[in-house]
C-alpha positions as CSV (number, residue, x, y, z in Angstrom):
1,X,86.3,107.0,143.0
2,X,88.9,105.5,140.2
3,X,89.0,101.8,138.8
4,X,93.0,101.6,138.5
5,X,93.7,98.3,136.6
6,X,97.9,96.9,136.9
7,X,99.1,94.1,134.9
8,X,102.6,93.3,135.8
9,X,104.7,90.0,135.3
10,X,103.4,86.7,137.7
11,X,107.1,86.9,139.4
12,X,106.5,90.3,140.7
13,X,103.0,90.5,141.8
14,X,103.9,90.8,145.5
15,X,106.7,93.8,145.2
16,X,103.6,95.4,143.3
17,X,101.1,94.2,146.5
18,X,103.6,95.8,149.5
19,X,103.6,98.9,147.3
20,X,100.5,98.9,147.3
21,X,99.6,98.6,150.9
22,X,102.9,100.7,151.7
23,X,100.7,103.3,149.7
24,X,97.9,102.6,152.4
25,X,95.7,101.3,149.8
26,X,92.8,99.4,151.4
27,X,91.9,96.7,148.9
28,X,92.7,94.9,146.2
29,X,91.3,92.3,143.7
30,X,93.8,90.3,141.6
31,X,93.6,88.0,138.7
32,X,96.6,85.5,138.8
33,X,97.6,83.1,135.8
34,X,96.3,85.7,133.0
35,X,97.8,84.9,129.7
36,X,98.0,87.5,126.7
37,X,100.5,88.9,124.3
38,X,102.0,92.7,124.6
39,X,104.8,94.2,124.0
40,X,106.9,92.5,126.6
41,X,105.9,88.8,123.9
42,X,103.8,86.2,124.7
43,X,102.2,85.1,127.9
44,X,100.7,82.3,127.9
45,X,102.0,79.9,130.5
46,X,102.9,77.2,128.3
47,X,105.8,75.7,127.9
48,X,106.7,77.4,124.6
49,X,105.8,80.9,125.9
50,X,105.7,80.0,130.1
51,X,105.4,83.3,131.7
52,X,101.9,84.9,132.6
53,X,100.9,87.8,134.4
54,X,98.3,89.6,137.1
55,X,96.3,91.7,136.9
56,X,95.3,94.1,140.1
57,X,92.6,95.7,140.6
58,X,91.9,98.6,142.6
59,X,90.0,101.5,143.8
60,X,91.3,104.9,144.8
61,X,90.3,108.6,145.4
62,X,90.6,110.8,142.5
63,X,93.4,112.8,144.8
64,X,95.9,110.0,145.7
65,X,95.7,108.6,142.0
66,X,99.0,110.5,141.0
67,X,100.9,109.9,143.9
68,X,100.0,105.8,143.0
69,X,101.6,106.6,139.4
70,X,104.4,108.1,140.6
71,X,105.0,105.4,142.9
72,X,104.3,102.7,140.2
73,X,106.4,104.4,138.0
74,X,109.8,104.6,140.7
75,X,109.1,100.8,141.6
76,X,109.2,100.5,137.9
77,X,112.3,102.6,136.8
78,X,114.3,101.0,139.7
79,X,113.6,97.0,139.2
80,X,113.3,97.7,135.2
81,X,110.0,96.0,135.2
82,X,106.9,97.2,132.9
83,X,104.2,96.8,134.1
84,X,101.0,98.5,132.7
85,X,98.8,100.8,134.6
86,X,95.4,102.1,133.4
87,X,92.6,104.5,135.4
88,X,89.2,104.4,135.1
89,X,86.2,106.5,136.5
90,X,84.4,104.5,138.7
91,X,80.8,105.1,140.0
92,X,79.4,102.5,143.0
93,X,76.2,100.6,140.9
94,X,75.2,98.8,143.7
């Protein structure tokens, strides 16, 4: 299994959720209103920097990662959204 973490602008998270559902992802965890600083600027939820990000975590089978990565990349290209995706090996601990 692989653990995918995707960081997306909060305003585009619903589009990403639809993409994941259409790709057959059975479940995910969302951490809304994430603050941070990166290549897309400051996201602090403040008056000066009002934007925030959403963090989406999901587990998928290793053989599905490349197809999902390609779908997310196409989504980013089509809408111009910058999205970060990280992939880790995952083992069930309990």
